N, C-alpha and C positions, 0 to 999 in steps of 0.2 A: 533582243532576248529570244531564246529558243523556247517555244511553247509546244506542249503535247496535249492533245484533246483525246481522251479515251472514253468513248461512249458508244453504245450499240445503236443509238438512234441517229440516223443520217441527218435528219432535219435539225436535231439539236446541235450536232457538230457544225453544220453549215451556219446556223444562226450565231453560235458562239464565235466562229471564225470571222463572220461578217462584222460583229460588234467589236471584236479585238482590232481589226484593221481600221475601223472607223475611229476608235479611241486613240490608237497609236500605230504609226506606220512602221515602226522598227521591229515588229513581231515577225518571227519566222515560225510558221505553224505547221505541224504535222499531226496526223490523226491515226487512231486505231479504234477497232470496234469490239474487241473481246479482251478478256484477261490475258490470254496467251499472246496475242499480237501486241497488247499493251506492254507486256514485260519485254518483248523483243524490241519494241520501239524505244523504251526507256534505256535499255542496255546499249543500243546502237547509237541513239541520237544524243543521249546525255542532256536532257532538257533542263532549262533553268526553272521552268514553271510547268506544273502538270494540273490540268483540269480532269478530274477522275469521277466517273459515274459510280454510283453505289451498286446497282443491280445490272448484271450483264448475263448473256445466255450461258456462259461457261463458268460463272461464279460471281463474286462480288469484288468491289474495289479493295476491300480488306484482304481478300485472297491474293490479289495482285501484289499489294504492298508487302505481304509476308514472303513473297518469292524474291524480293530484292535484298541483296546483302547489306545495303545501306541506302539511306535516303539523302541525296545531295541536291534536292530541288525543293522549291516552294510548292505547297500543295493547296489546291482548292477542290473541295468535294462538290459534285453536282448531283442532284437527286430530284426525281419526280415525286418522291414520297415525303410529304410534309412532316410526318411523325418523326423521321430521322432528325430534322432540323430543330424540332421543338426542344429536345433535351440533349441528345447525344453530342451534337456539335457544340452546344453551350458548355457542357462539361469539359470538352477537350480544347476549346478555344480555336479549333481549326476553322478557317474560313469556308463557307459553303454558299452555294447558290441553288435555289429551288426552281425547277422548271415550271412554266416557261421562263427562260432567262430574260431578265430586264436589263436594258443597257445601262441605266443609271446605277443599279445595284452592282453590276459588273465593274463599272468605273470606280465606285467606292471601294470595292474589294481590292482592285489593283492598287489603289492609293494606300490601303492598309498594308498590303504585303510587301510594298517597297521598303518599308522600314524594318522588316523582320530579317535578322541575320541568322546564322546557324543556330539551330535549336535542337533539343533532345528529342528528335522525331520518334524514335522507337518507344520511348516512355509516353509521349503524347498520344501515339497511335494505340497504345495499350489502354490508355484512359478512354479513348474513343470506343475501342472494342468492348470494354466493360460497360460503357453507357448504352451500347446497342443491345447487349444481352438482356433478356427479360429478368433474370435473377439478380437480386441485389448482392453485392459482394461485401464481406465484412470490413474490408479496408478500401472503401471507395476513394478514388482519386479525382481531383479536379485540376485543370490547368488554368493558371491565372497569368494574364498577360499585361505587363506595364509598357512603358514607352521604349524599354531597352531589351526586354527578354521575356521568355515564358518560364513559368515555374510549375513543376508538377508537385502538387500538395495533397496530402492525405486530408480528406474531409474531417476526420476525427481530430486532426491537429489544429483545426481552425477554432480559435477561442471566441472571436466575435468579429463583426463587420460594422463599420461606421460610415455613414453617408456624409458627403460634403458636395453640395450641388449635384452634378452628374457623375461624380467620382465616388468610388467605394474603396475604403482602406481595410485590408484584411490583416488582422492580428493573429499570427500563427505561432504556436509554441516552438521555441528554440530558434527563431529566425526574425530578421527585421521585417517590419510591416511592408505590405505590398499594396501599392495604389493602382487601381484598375479604372479605366475610363468608361465605366458602365454604371448605371444607377443601382441603388440598393434593391429596388423592387425586383430586378431581374434575379438577383441572388436569393431574395426571399422566396420567390417561386421555385427556384432550383433546389434550394437546400432544406426547405421545410419538411420533406420526407425523412430527413436525417436528424430530427429533434432540434432544429433551429427554430427560434421564435422571434418574431419582430416585437420587441418590448417597447419601442419608441419609434417615432417617425424616422429618426436618424440612427437607430441601433438594432442590429440583428445579433442574437447571441446563440451560441451552441450550449444547449441545456446540460450537456455532459460536462461542461466546464464551470457551471454555476456553483458558487461556494455558499453564498448567503443572500437572502432576500429580506431587505429592510422595509417593512410596511409603513414606517413612520415618515412624516414630512413629505408626503407625496409619493414615496416609494423609490427605492434604488436597489440595484443588484451589484454584489461584489463577485468578481470572477476569480478563478483559481490563480490567475497570473497577477492578482492584486489590483486590477483595474476596476473602476466603478462605473456603472451605467445607469442613467435615469430611466424611470419607468413611467409611461403615460397612464393616467387613471383608467382608461378604458382597456388596458392590457392586464390590470391586476388580477382579474378573475381567471384569465387564461393561464397566467403564471401559477396561481394557486391550484388550478385544476391539474396542471402538469406536475407540480410538486406532490399533489395527492396520489398520483400514480406510483410515486416512489415509496410511499409510506405503507 
């Protein structure tokens, strides 16, 4: 596999190269240290996998990606800035590594990306760009990844999410459910700023799709798609408080 490491920090490149060779001997690795030389490397080398730093002296990794006519490689973002990893990459489902790079985390990342086939990278990178920008956009997107593909989904179109062990099923308007191998808590944290509310241990709803709240018999919610969701007793007040904002 042909690998490109594009990072302005020589020590970070050396460490990543060392770990890659330890994990798998079949890697052919080349390096670049700036946006400009990174673009040249990708165009001439045609790598299968690119490890791309976020911040470089002559721009960002996003600036580099915008200069490419198309993306025909698998991508892993590397960053020394934890704040990027906390939200932006979770919205875009792009694999990332936070410096200093850990060998075990790198190994797990390589295992994940082996199963990824061709994906709508331009759309996925736009989701990442939106997530990095400080301003919220009216039609925020999120990338959901199942065993076979990545799906670019409007946050507004998500009706609800349902937990099953460490899996989360997304029910999205106008398309089949999407099962993601991540726990519901992760999406509770990610989507709560967009009027999503955890109404039950196993259920997260988009309040914009709520049709009816039945307070009898323990409580339940009917969504606009016709589905019904149970409500835990300790969430009743939060639901009533949210409904009061609409009146």
